[in-house]
N, C-alpha and C positions, 0 to 999 in steps of 0.2 A: 291632750296635754296631759304630764305628769302632774298629780298631785303634791308627790312627795318632792320634786324639783318647784315647783309653783303653787303654794297654798291656798291660792286664790283661782285656781283651774276652774274650777267649776262653777263660777261665775261667768264664764265666758260663752257657755256651752248657746252655742246657735245664734251668737254674734262677729259679726266682722270687726279683728282686732283693729285694724288703724281707723276705721271709723269711731269705734268707743273712744279709743286714746283722743283720736281728733275732738269730740264732742266734749268732753269732760268740761273742759276749761268753761266754756257754755252752758251748760249746766249746771255748774257750781257758781255762774255769775246771778243765775235765774233762782237758784235758791239763797244766797246772801241776799239777795233784791226782798223776796219772798218773805225770808225771817225776818228781817231789820234788824235795830241795835239790840233790842231786848232779846229775840230770838235767836240772835248768832250764839248767845251766850248758854243756850238751854243743853240738856243732854237727854239722853234718853235713862238716864237712871243714875243715882246718885254714884259718885266714885267712876264714872266715864267720862269720856271725853265729849266737852262743849261742839257743838259745830264750828264754833270759831278754831277750838283745840283739832278738830279733825282736819280743816282747812291749813292750821300750822304744819302737821304731821304730813299732809302731802305735800306741803311745799318742801320741809325739810328730804321726804323721800325723792322729789324729784332731783334735787341737787344730788342727792345720792345716787339715782338712777342715770345721771348726766354724768357723772364720775365713774360708774360700773360700766356703760355703754362703751365708751370712750376708751377705757383703759382696757377693755376686752378687745376691742380693734386694734389698740397699738401694741399689744405685750402677748406674746404668744407663752401659755400655760400661767396666764395670769389667774390670781387668787384674791378673789372678792374678798371685802373687809366688813365683817356683819358688825352690826350696831345695836343699842339697847333702845329701843323707842321711848321705852318710860323716865330713860335718863335724860333722852333728849326733850322728852317733855315738860322736862321741868323748868324750862327757863319760857313756857310758850304762855306766861300771862304777860310778857313783854312784849309781844304783837299782836296787832289787831289784825282783823278779818280783811280789810280791802288790802293790806299789803301781803298777807300769805296770799292771796287770791292772785295778786299781781305777778307774785314770786315764781308760783306756782304756773301762771299762763306764759309769761316769758319763758321759764325753761321749758315749758311743755312744749312749744311752738320751735326753740331750737332745737330739742331732741327729734321733735318729728322731721324736722330738716334733713337732720344726720339721717334718720332711718329710713325715710322716703327715698335720700340719694345715695345708698347704699347698693350696690351688685348684690345678686339675689345670695352667691358666695358664701358673702359677708355674716349672712345672719346664721349659719353653722360654725359659726367661729367659736371654739372651745375655751371655757371659763370654769373656776372651778368655786363653788360656795362652802365654806368649811363647815356649813350645817347642813347643805343639803345635796352635796355632790357636785359630782360632772355634769354641767348643762352646757347650753349655747347661749350666742347672743339673742338669738330668737326667745328664748326661753325668758331672759331679761325683760324682753320687750311683751309678752304675753302676759309676765308678774303684774308690769306696769298699769296694764289694762285690767284685769283682776280687782287689781288693789283700788284700782278707779272706783270699779261698779261696788264693791265693798262699802266702802267710805261713801259714795252717793247715797246708796241705800241707807246709810244711817244717817247723812244727813236728810233724807226725804223723809224718815221715819218722825223726824224731829218736827221738822214744818207741816207734816199730815197731822200730829197733834197739837196744833196751832191751829189749824182750821175749826 
């Protein structure tokens, strides 16, 4: 996996990609339960996202991944639209952890159904990311998995501090 195309590639070493992607909603649900209402508002450091805000970011990214996956399949020479995560995060005070988890989990099931139902050759469909360059549908899926593991690690660290 190319770290230029997928900045989260290092998180995937030694994993089974679809297992990671499928397991994330359940792991997040367990962490939300472990953290409770007070813990979900904690962050690793001042100025860093709280566990709730990380859940919101995961939900927003799953919306984005859903669109990117489908556009890549539907269009030839599709160019991905990047977004500024910090500008999107400016609205996270409006969202609760349970809603963020529900959005993420529902969209993840939807995205997994798409990914699992594709013929193998669809994974090599080309797409361009303006900041990362030419990539494939498969790299988008790999980015999803690495992104999951990155944020799971952060929420797990918040939960570990509460024990």
